[in-house]
DOROTOR-120282 format. One record per residue (C-alpha): residue number from 1; residue in three letters; z, y, x. Coordinates in steps of 0.2 Angstrom, whole numbers. Example, Ala and Ser with C-alpha at 12.3 -4.5 7.8 and 13.67 -1.06 7.14 Angstrom:
<atoms>
1, Ala, 39, -22, 62
2, Ser, 36, -5, 68
</atoms>
This chain:
<atoms>
1, Met, 100, -44, -39
2, Ala, 104, -56, -53
3, Ile, 89, -50, -63
4, Arg, 77, -53, -49
5, Phe, 83, -72, -48
6, Ile, 85, -75, -67
7, Leu, 69, -67, -74
8, Pro, 56, -77, -63
9, Leu, 66, -93, -66
10, Leu, 66, -90, -85
11, Val, 47, -86, -85
12, Val, 43, -102, -75
13, Leu, 54, -113, -86
14, Gly, 47, -104, -102
15, Gly, 30, -108, -96
16, Ile, 35, -126, -93
17, Ala, 43, -127, -111
18, Trp, 27, -119, -118
19, Gly, 16, -131, -110
20, Gly, 27, -147, -112
21, Ala, 32, -144, -130
22, Pro, 16, -151, -137
23, Leu, 17, -166, -126
24, Val, 35, -169, -131
25, Gly, 30, -167, -149
26, Ser, 15, -179, -147
27, Leu, 26, -192, -138
28, Val, 40, -191, -152
29, Glu, 26, -193, -165
30, Arg, 19, -209, -157
31, Trp, 37, -216, -155
32, Phe, 41, -214, -173
33, Arg, 25, -220, -180
34, Ala, 27, -236, -170
35, Asp, 44, -237, -177
36, Val, 37, -235, -195
37, Glu, 23, -247, -192
38, Met, 36, -260, -187
39, Arg, 47, -256, -202
40, Ser, 31, -259, -213
41, Gln, 28, -276, -205
42, Leu, 47, -281, -208
43, Val, 46, -275, -226
44, Phe, 30, -286, -229
45, Asn, 37, -301, -220
46, Ser, 53, -300, -231
47, Ile, 43, -299, -248
48, Gln, 27, -308, -243
49, Glu, 32, -325, -251
50, Ser, 40, -316, -267
51, Val, 24, -306, -270
52, Thr, 13, -320, -267
53, Gly, 22, -331, -280
54, Leu, 22, -317, -293
55, Val, 4, -314, -290
56, Leu, 0, -332, -293
57, Ala, 11, -332, -309
58, Lys, 4, -316, -315
59, Ala, 21, -309, -317
60, Asp, 17, -290, -318
61, Arg, 33, -284, -324
62, Lys, 43, -294, -310
63, Ile, 31, -286, -297
64, Asp, 35, -268, -304
65, Ala, 53, -272, -304
66, Leu, 52, -278, -286
67, Phe, 42, -263, -281
68, Lys, 55, -251, -289
69, His, 69, -260, -280
70, Ile, 61, -259, -263
71, Thr, 56, -241, -264
72, Gln, 74, -235, -266
73, Asp, 73, -233, -247
74, Glu, 70, -214, -244
75, Arg, 57, -216, -231
76, Leu, 47, -229, -240
77, Leu, 36, -219, -252
78, Ala, 27, -232, -263
79, Leu, 20, -249, -264
80, Gly, 4, -255, -271
81, Leu, -5, -271, -275
82, Cys, -24, -271, -274
83, Thr, -36, -285, -281
84, Pro, -48, -294, -270
85, Asp, -62, -282, -277
86, Gly, -52, -267, -271
87, Gln, -45, -261, -288
88, Leu, -27, -255, -289
89, Ala, -18, -268, -300
90, Gln, 0, -263, -297
91, Arg, 9, -248, -290
92, Ser, 26, -240, -289
93, Thr, 29, -224, -298
94, Ala, 28, -213, -283
95, Trp, 11, -219, -278
96, Pro, -1, -204, -275
97, Lys, -13, -202, -289
98, Ala, -27, -196, -277
99, Leu, -25, -212, -266
100, Ala, -36, -227, -270
101, Cys, -35, -244, -262
102, Pro, -39, -244, -244
103, Pro, -52, -256, -237
104, Ala, -47, -274, -234
105, Pro, -40, -276, -216
106, Ala, -50, -285, -203
107, Met, -36, -294, -195
108, Asn, -23, -297, -209
109, His, -16, -280, -207
110, Ala, -21, -262, -204
111, Phe, -12, -245, -201
112, Ala, -19, -228, -205
113, Val, -12, -210, -207
114, Gln, -19, -201, -222
115, His, -15, -183, -227
116, Ile, -11, -180, -246
117, Asp, -4, -165, -254
118, Gly, 14, -169, -250
119, Gly, 10, -172, -232
120, Pro, 5, -186, -220
121, Val, 8, -204, -225
122, Leu, 6, -220, -216
123, Val, -4, -233, -225
124, Ala, 0, -251, -220
125, Thr, -12, -264, -228
126, Phe, -8, -283, -227
127, Ala, -18, -297, -234
128, Leu, -11, -309, -247
129, Ala, -17, -327, -247
130, Ala, -11, -344, -254
131, Asp, -19, -361, -249
132, Asn, -33, -352, -240
133, Thr, -36, -342, -256
134, Tyr, -37, -323, -254
135, Leu, -27, -315, -267
136, Gly, -28, -296, -263
137, Arg, -19, -285, -252
138, Leu, -1, -277, -252
139, Val, -1, -258, -247
140, Ile, 15, -250, -241
141, Leu, 16, -231, -240
142, His, 28, -223, -228
143, Asp, 32, -204, -229
144, Leu, 29, -196, -211
145, Arg, 35, -179, -214
146, Phe, 51, -183, -206
147, Ile, 41, -186, -190
148, Glu, 35, -168, -190
149, Arg, 53, -162, -193
150, Arg, 60, -172, -179
151, Ser, 45, -167, -167
152, Asp, 49, -148, -171
153, Ser, 67, -151, -168
154, Ala, 63, -160, -151
155, Glu, 52, -145, -146
156, Leu, 66, -133, -150
157, Tyr, 79, -144, -141
158, Leu, 68, -145, -126
159, Ala, 66, -126, -125
160, Gly, 85, -123, -128
161, Phe, 89, -136, -114
162, Leu, 77, -128, -102
163, Ala, 84, -110, -106
164, Leu, 101, -116, -103
165, Leu, 96, -125, -87
166, Gly, 87, -109, -81
167, Leu, 102, -98, -84
168, Gly, 113, -111, -75
169, Ala, 102, -113, -61
170, Ala, 99, -94, -59
171, Gly, 118, -91, -60
172, Val, 121, -104, -46
173, Thr, 107, -97, -36
174, Val, 114, -79, -38
175, Val, 132, -84, -33
176, Val, 125, -94, -18
177, Ala, 114, -80, -13
178, Arg, 128, -67, -14
179, Leu, 139, -78, -3
180, Thr, 125, -82, 9
181, Leu, 120, -63, 10
182, Arg, 138, -58, 12
183, Gly, 140, -70, 27
184, Trp, 124, -64, 35
185, Ile, 129, -46, 34
186, Lys, 146, -50, 41
187, Ala, 138, -60, 55
188, Val, 125, -46, 58
189, Arg, 138, -32, 59
190, Lys, 148, -42, 71
191, Gly, 132, -46, 82
192, Leu, 127, -27, 82
193, Ala, 145, -22, 86
194, Gly, 145, -33, 101
195, Arg, 137, -30, 118
196, Ser, 119, -24, 118
197, Asp, 115, -35, 133
198, Gly, 117, -51, 122
199, Lys, 131, -59, 132
200, Asp, 142, -61, 117
201, Asp, 128, -69, 106
202, Ser, 134, -87, 109
203, Ala, 147, -84, 95
204, Leu, 133, -81, 83
205, Ser, 125, -94, 72
206, Ser, 107, -100, 77
207, Asp, 100, -93, 61
208, Val, 108, -75, 63
209, Glu, 105, -74, 82
210, Pro, 86, -70, 82
211, Leu, 89, -57, 68
212, Val, 102, -48, 78
213, Arg, 91, -48, 93
214, Glu, 76, -41, 83
215, Met, 87, -27, 75
216, Arg, 94, -22, 92
217, Lys, 76, -20, 99
218, Ile, 71, -10, 83
219, Leu, 86, 1, 85
220, Arg, 82, 4, 104
221, Asp, 64, 8, 99
222, Leu, 70, 21, 86
223, Asp, 83, 28, 98
224, Ala, 70, 30, 112
225, Pro, 62, 46, 105
226, Arg, 79, 54, 102
227, Val, 84, 50, 120
228, Leu, 68, 57, 127
229, Thr, 69, 73, 117
230, Glu, 86, 76, 123
231, Ala, 81, 72, 141
232, Ile, 67, 85, 140
233, Arg, 76, 98, 130
234, Val, 76, 114, 140
235, Asp, 84, 131, 138
236, Trp, 68, 141, 142
237, Ser, 70, 155, 154
238, Pro, 59, 161, 169
239, Asp, 69, 150, 181
240, Ser, 68, 135, 170
241, Leu, 50, 137, 168
242, Arg, 47, 139, 187
243, Ser, 58, 123, 189
244, Val, 48, 113, 177
245, Leu, 31, 118, 185
246, Arg, 38, 114, 202
247, Asp, 45, 97, 198
248, Glu, 32, 91, 185
249, Leu, 17, 100, 191
250, Pro, 19, 104, 209
251, Gly, 6, 116, 216
252, Val, -2, 119, 199
253, Glu, -13, 134, 197
254, Val, -12, 143, 180
255, Met, -26, 154, 173
256, Val, -26, 163, 157
257, Ile, -43, 168, 149
258, Ser, -42, 181, 135
259, Asn, -53, 196, 129
260, Arg, -38, 208, 129
261, Glu, -29, 212, 146
262, Pro, -10, 213, 147
263, Tyr, -11, 230, 156
264, Ile, -23, 244, 152
265, His, -27, 260, 163
266, Asn, -33, 275, 153
267, Leu, -38, 292, 159
268, Glu, -29, 305, 149
269, Asp, -29, 324, 154
270, Gly, -35, 319, 171
271, Lys, -21, 307, 174
272, Val, -21, 288, 174
273, Val, -9, 281, 161
274, Leu, -3, 263, 160
275, Gln, -2, 255, 143
276, Arg, 4, 239, 137
277, Pro, -6, 233, 122
278, Ala, 3, 229, 106
279, Ser, -4, 211, 105
280, Gly, 5, 195, 100
281, Leu, -5, 185, 113
282, Val, 0, 197, 127
283, Thr, 18, 197, 121
284, Ala, 18, 177, 121
285, Leu, 9, 174, 137
286, Glu, 14, 188, 149
287, Pro, 32, 182, 152
288, Ile, 25, 165, 156
289, Met, 13, 172, 169
290, Arg, 27, 182, 177
291, Ala, 37, 166, 179
292, Cys, 24, 154, 185
293, Gly, 11, 166, 193
294, Gly, -8, 163, 193
295, Thr, -23, 173, 187
296, Trp, -26, 182, 171
297, Ile, -45, 185, 167
298, Ala, -48, 198, 154
299, His, -61, 211, 149
300, Gly, -57, 228, 158
301, Ser, -58, 240, 143
302, Gly, -48, 254, 149
303, Ser, -56, 271, 154
304, Ala, -48, 270, 171
305, Asp, -47, 251, 174
306, Gln, -61, 251, 187
307, Ser, -52, 264, 198
308, Met, -36, 253, 199
309, Val, -43, 237, 205
310, Asp, -48, 231, 223
311, Glu, -65, 226, 229
312, Asn, -63, 209, 220
313, Asp, -59, 217, 204
314, His, -41, 211, 206
315, Leu, -25, 220, 202
316, Gln, -7, 213, 205
317, Val, 4, 215, 190
318, Pro, 17, 220, 184
319, Pro, 16, 236, 194
320, Asp, 35, 237, 197
321, Ala, 36, 218, 202
322, Pro, 20, 210, 205
323, Ala, 20, 191, 200
324, Tyr, 2, 187, 196
325, Thr, -16, 193, 198
326, Leu, -26, 202, 184
327, Arg, -44, 199, 186
328, Arg, -54, 212, 176
329, Leu, -72, 208, 170
330, Trp, -84, 222, 166
331, Leu, -95, 222, 150
332, Ser, -109, 233, 145
333, Asp, -109, 242, 129
334, Glu, -123, 230, 123
335, Glu, -113, 215, 128
336, Gln, -97, 221, 120
337, Asp, -106, 226, 104
338, Gly, -115, 209, 103
339, Tyr, -101, 197, 109
340, Tyr, -86, 205, 102
341, Tyr, -90, 217, 88
342, Gly, -105, 207, 82
343, Phe, -104, 188, 83
344, Ala, -85, 186, 85
345, Asn, -79, 200, 73
346, Glu, -93, 201, 60
347, Gly, -97, 182, 61
348, Met, -83, 170, 66
349, Trp, -68, 181, 60
350, Pro, -74, 182, 41
351, Leu, -81, 164, 42
352, Cys, -64, 156, 48
353, His, -54, 167, 36
354, Ile, -65, 164, 21
355, Ala, -64, 182, 18
356, Phe, -73, 191, 4
357, Val, -85, 198, 16
358, Arg, -101, 189, 20
359, Pro, -102, 183, 38
360, Ser, -116, 191, 48
361, Phe, -124, 180, 61
362, Arg, -138, 188, 71
363, Ala, -148, 180, 85
364, Ser, -145, 195, 97
365, Asp, -127, 194, 94
366, Trp, -127, 175, 98
367, Glu, -136, 178, 114
368, Gln, -123, 191, 120
369, Tyr, -109, 179, 115
370, Val, -117, 165, 126
371, Ala, -119, 177, 140
372, Val, -102, 184, 140
373, Asn, -94, 166, 138
374, Arg, -105, 161, 154
375, Lys, -98, 177, 163
376, Phe, -80, 172, 160
377, Ala, -84, 154, 165
378, Asp, -91, 160, 181
379, Ala, -76, 170, 184
380, Val, -64, 155, 181
381, Val, -74, 145, 193
382, Ala, -74, 159, 206
383, Glu, -55, 162, 205
384, Ala, -50, 144, 205
385, Lys, -41, 140, 221
386, Thr, -40, 121, 217
387, Pro, -51, 108, 208
388, Asn, -39, 105, 194
389, Pro, -32, 121, 188
390, Val, -23, 123, 171
391, Val, -34, 135, 161
392, Leu, -27, 143, 145
393, Val, -42, 149, 134
394, Gln, -37, 161, 120
395, Asp, -45, 163, 103
396, Tyr, -62, 163, 95
397, His, -70, 174, 108
398, Phe, -72, 160, 120
399, Ala, -78, 145, 109
400, Leu, -91, 140, 122
401, Leu, -81, 143, 138
402, Pro, -71, 126, 138
403, Arg, -88, 116, 140
404, Met, -95, 128, 152
405, Val, -79, 126, 163
406, Arg, -78, 108, 161
407, Glu, -96, 105, 167
408, Arg, -91, 114, 184
409, Leu, -73, 109, 185
410, Pro, -72, 92, 178
411, Glu, -54, 89, 184
412, Ala, -47, 105, 176
413, Thr, -34, 104, 162
414, Ile, -42, 116, 149
415, Ile, -30, 121, 135
416, Thr, -38, 131, 121
417, Phe, -28, 139, 107
418, Trp, -38, 145, 91
419, His, -28, 160, 85
420, Ile, -36, 161, 68
421, Pro, -38, 148, 53
422, Trp, -52, 134, 54
423, Pro, -62, 133, 38
424, Asn, -67, 117, 29
425, Pro, -83, 109, 34
426, Glu, -93, 116, 20
427, Val, -89, 134, 25
428, Phe, -90, 131, 43
429, Ser, -108, 124, 41
430, Ile, -114, 141, 36
431, Cys, -114, 146, 55
432, Pro, -131, 143, 62
433, Trp, -124, 138, 79
434, Lys, -110, 126, 73
435, Glu, -115, 112, 84
436, Glu, -114, 123, 100
437, Ile, -97, 129, 95
438, Leu, -90, 112, 91
439, Ser, -97, 105, 108
440, Gly, -90, 120, 117
441, Leu, -72, 118, 110
442, Leu, -73, 99, 113
443, Gly, -74, 102, 131
444, Ser, -55, 106, 130
445, Ser, -42, 94, 136
446, Ile, -30, 100, 122
447, Leu, -36, 111, 107
448, Gly, -22, 119, 97
449, Phe, -22, 127, 79
450, His, -8, 136, 69
451, Thr, -6, 122, 56
452, Gln, -10, 104, 53
453, Phe, -22, 109, 39
454, His, -33, 119, 51
455, Cys, -33, 104, 63
456, Ile, -38, 92, 49
457, Asn, -52, 105, 44
458, Phe, -58, 105, 62
459, Leu, -59, 86, 64
460, Asp, -68, 85, 47
461, Ser, -81, 98, 54
462, Val, -83, 87, 69
463, Arg, -86, 71, 59
464, Ser, -98, 80, 47
465, Glu, -109, 83, 62
466, Glu, -109, 66, 69
</atoms>
């Protein structure tokens, strides 16, 4: 937490120091230069009369002695005396050899900075005159290197000051933030521990009260799904299923559509034998139909099936305790070969499983697939006793049936479960009748797959055809 406060503050103050240091250096330089110019003026004023008298007396030695005495000041680098024609007549010993006499000042004095090998110097030029006679000019040189040193020191002090200021401010901020956060957490805990109806909120501070109310709302929203889940959690049994259907869907009519029937009658040695197919679909759905009743429409594939139904092709099952109606449909060998063995098993099954077998799609098989789906849809409409039955469509044998039923029973709840994988859009696009299959399945109210991955593949297939 402390790092989060300190680092941004140090970065900001570092930027201020980086940007302000040149400004401070420039300001310090101007201050000290003005001070040096003032010192030069004071030096000139103090020696002007003496130098003028010595120049008139042509006392060169006394001028040298005077210059030597004055340049004992460490900041005053050198003095020079220039003739009216610009020649350097007298100079102190420290006068730079490369520096000549500066031009005559326009207004009795002039100041300029020149850079020599030793560093920058301030050249102060003053005119000398006596009785309106121009005698030359006195040049005073001051060493300005100390200004650079002090400017660097000022920049360093500024950076150090800002760093200490940043650390102090960050430390104070962290302490205040921790104390404030601790107070907030204590107040929020107290508010959440109080009554949920908000009647105890009067004791909360005005800045904490809105937060506590919002947190209560979020907690209620998060808790709602759990409460709902617990409320609808049921220990499923035949009795509980019947109770749910009676209470939640009163008068509902349930219909199951599948290729395989739950009971098969075969003729063996002249006797009719009842068989229960070893099918996961039958094992899952048959107990539901026993509990809730309804109609199961399936292909009558047994050799003795026709002999066991009534005039409407109905059979009450289970035989020992009839609970629902089995409606058997009869398919010719041509229909079964084209719809089941052809299009469904040789086309859709390897396509959806992405098996190492090339799917076979034949127009004749497709025609039988459409015809059989239509036959089962007709049976659904014929068997429906209400305009809004719950139709449970099973597997890839009936991809077209949901749309066919929807067109004739628009209020029906059609729940289709696809019992095999659904391939990616690129693989599914191999099917010549992909648009018809997607349209048929989209007639469902609910469409289920084994995994989320298969569901995503289906949605991607739909989008690719838009």
